[in-house]
C-alpha positions as CSV (number, residue, x, y, z in Angstrom):
1,M,-7.3,22.9,45.9
2,N,-10.1,25.5,45.2
3,R,-13.1,24.0,43.1
4,P,-13.1,26.0,39.9
5,Y,-9.6,25.6,39.3
6,L,-10.0,21.9,39.9
7,R,-12.8,22.1,37.0
8,L,-10.7,24.0,34.6
9,T,-7.6,21.5,35.1
10,V,-9.9,18.4,34.4
11,F,-11.8,20.4,31.5
12,V,-8.0,21.2,30.0
13,V,-7.0,17.0,30.4
14,L,-10.3,16.0,28.4
15,V,-9.9,18.4,25.9
16,L,-6.1,17.7,25.6
17,A,-7.0,14.1,25.6
18,A,-10.0,14.3,23.2
19,L,-7.3,16.3,20.7
20,A,-4.4,13.2,21.0
21,L,-6.9,10.6,20.1
22,S,-8.4,12.6,17.3
23,A,-4.5,13.0,16.3
24,C,-3.9,9.3,16.5
25,K,-7.0,8.2,14.6
26,A,-6.2,10.6,11.4
27,N,-2.8,8.9,11.7
28,A,-4.0,5.6,11.8
29,P,-3.0,2.8,8.9
30,A,-5.6,2.2,6.2
31,Q,-8.1,-0.9,7.1
32,I,-10.0,-3.3,5.5
33,G,-13.4,-1.8,4.3
34,T,-12.0,2.0,4.1
35,A,-11.0,3.9,1.4
36,A,-7.9,3.6,0.2
37,P,-5.6,6.3,1.0
38,D,-4.3,8.2,-2.8
39,F,-1.1,8.8,-3.3
40,T,1.0,10.1,-6.2
41,V,4.5,8.5,-6.8
42,S,6.6,10.6,-9.2
43,S,9.9,9.7,-11.4
44,P,11.8,10.5,-14.1
45,D,10.0,8.1,-16.3
46,R,6.4,8.5,-15.1
47,T,4.3,9.1,-12.6
48,V,1.6,7.2,-10.7
49,T,-1.7,8.2,-8.7
50,L,-3.6,5.3,-7.3
51,S,-6.7,7.1,-8.0
52,Q,-5.8,6.8,-11.7
53,F,-7.0,3.3,-11.6
54,R,-10.5,3.7,-10.2
55,G,-13.0,1.8,-11.8
56,K,-10.8,-1.2,-11.6
57,P,-9.8,-3.3,-9.1
58,V,-6.0,-2.4,-8.0
59,M,-3.3,-5.2,-6.3
60,L,-1.1,-3.1,-4.3
61,N,2.2,-4.5,-3.3
62,F,4.6,-2.9,-1.6
63,W,8.0,-4.5,-1.9
64,A,12.0,-3.7,-1.9
65,T,15.0,-5.0,-3.8
66,W,16.5,-5.7,-0.3
67,C,13.7,-7.6,1.0
68,P,14.5,-11.1,0.6
69,P,10.8,-12.5,0.7
70,C,9.7,-9.7,-1.7
71,V,12.2,-10.8,-4.7
72,Q,11.0,-14.5,-4.0
73,E,7.6,-13.4,-4.8
74,M,8.1,-11.3,-7.6
75,P,8.3,-13.9,-10.7
76,E,4.6,-14.8,-9.4
77,I,3.4,-11.4,-9.2
78,V,4.6,-10.7,-12.9
79,E,2.9,-14.2,-13.9
80,L,-0.4,-13.2,-12.5
81,Q,-0.1,-9.8,-14.5
82,K,0.0,-11.9,-17.4
83,K,-2.7,-14.1,-16.3
84,L,-5.4,-11.5,-15.5
85,G,-4.4,-9.3,-18.5
86,D,-6.3,-5.7,-17.9
87,K,-9.2,-7.2,-16.0
88,V,-6.9,-5.9,-12.7
89,V,-4.1,-3.3,-12.2
90,I,-1.1,-4.5,-10.3
91,L,1.0,-1.6,-9.0
92,A,4.3,-2.7,-7.5
93,V,5.5,0.0,-4.9
94,S,9.4,-0.2,-4.5
95,T,10.5,1.3,-1.0
96,D,13.7,1.4,-2.4
97,V,16.0,4.1,-1.6
98,D,18.8,3.2,-3.6
99,E,17.7,4.0,-7.4
100,D,20.5,2.4,-9.3
101,A,19.2,-1.2,-7.3
102,Y,15.6,-0.7,-8.6
103,K,16.4,0.2,-12.0
104,K,18.6,-3.1,-12.0
105,F,16.1,-5.3,-10.5
106,T,13.3,-3.7,-12.9
107,A,15.1,-3.7,-15.9
108,T,15.0,-7.4,-15.9
109,R,12.5,-8.9,-13.3
110,T,9.6,-7.0,-13.6
111,Q,8.8,-6.9,-17.6
112,G,4.8,-6.2,-18.2
113,L,4.3,-5.1,-14.2
114,L,3.7,-1.4,-13.4
115,T,6.2,-0.3,-10.9
116,V,7.5,2.9,-9.5
117,R,9.6,3.9,-6.6
118,D,8.9,5.5,-3.6
119,G,12.1,6.3,-2.1
120,D,10.8,8.7,0.8
121,N,8.0,5.8,1.6
122,K,5.4,8.1,1.8
123,S,2.9,5.8,-0.2
124,N,3.4,2.7,2.0
125,S,3.1,5.0,5.3
126,L,-0.2,5.9,4.6
127,Y,-1.2,2.2,4.6
128,G,0.9,1.6,7.7
129,T,3.1,-0.7,6.0
130,Y,6.7,-0.8,7.0
131,Q,7.5,-4.7,6.8
132,F,7.7,-6.3,3.3
133,P,6.1,-7.4,1.1
134,E,2.8,-6.4,2.1
135,T,-0.3,-6.2,-0.5
136,F,-3.5,-4.4,-0.6
137,V,-6.7,-5.5,-2.7
138,I,-8.6,-2.3,-3.9
139,D,-12.0,-2.5,-5.0
140,R,-13.8,-0.5,-8.2
141,E,-14.9,1.9,-6.1
142,G,-11.3,2.3,-4.2
143,V,-12.0,0.1,-1.0
144,I,-9.5,-1.5,0.5
145,R,-10.8,-5.6,0.4
146,R,-7.7,-7.5,1.4
147,K,-4.7,-7.2,2.8
148,F,-1.9,-9.8,2.4
149,I,1.5,-9.7,4.9
150,G,4.6,-11.7,3.6
151,V,5.3,-13.7,0.6
152,Q,2.1,-15.3,-1.1
153,N,1.4,-18.5,-4.0
154,W,0.1,-15.6,-6.0
155,T,-0.4,-17.9,-9.4
156,S,-2.1,-20.8,-7.3
157,P,-5.7,-21.6,-8.8
158,E,-7.5,-20.0,-5.8
159,M,-5.6,-16.5,-6.2
160,V,-6.4,-16.6,-9.7
161,D,-9.6,-17.4,-9.6
162,Y,-10.1,-14.6,-6.7
163,F,-8.4,-11.7,-8.9
164,S,-10.7,-13.1,-12.2
165,K,-13.9,-12.3,-9.9
166,L,-13.0,-8.9,-8.7
């Protein structure tokens, strides 16, 4: 093999590797300490954009009606919202494809809670979230501060205190 061809081959391989790494990094899930990826979810009754809550702490919960742990923790999330009032925005994003199941569930179980349905799973994919429930705490400046995976005791004194101090 001649030397110029070898150099060109090595150069091409290095360029392709760099491009592949940058593409992977661009699609990396949201991480603690980084800006929360913005998204908009629209439905016939409302449109919600995460950035509209800038200036307030946000608890972003990804859930689904077909997810038993999600259903289990939903009453505590509703109760936490009642306790916190307007100090913290709790945004519950359902990943349900089935709009009827979502509507039936939210009609009776999420009063006082801001919920939207993202059946295309675009918002949760920005966060690298595919197993539910997963919850992100986003500060007033739009930076992810915490991530909770699985069911939490949202109404425990420690949680209420944590969210009250945000």
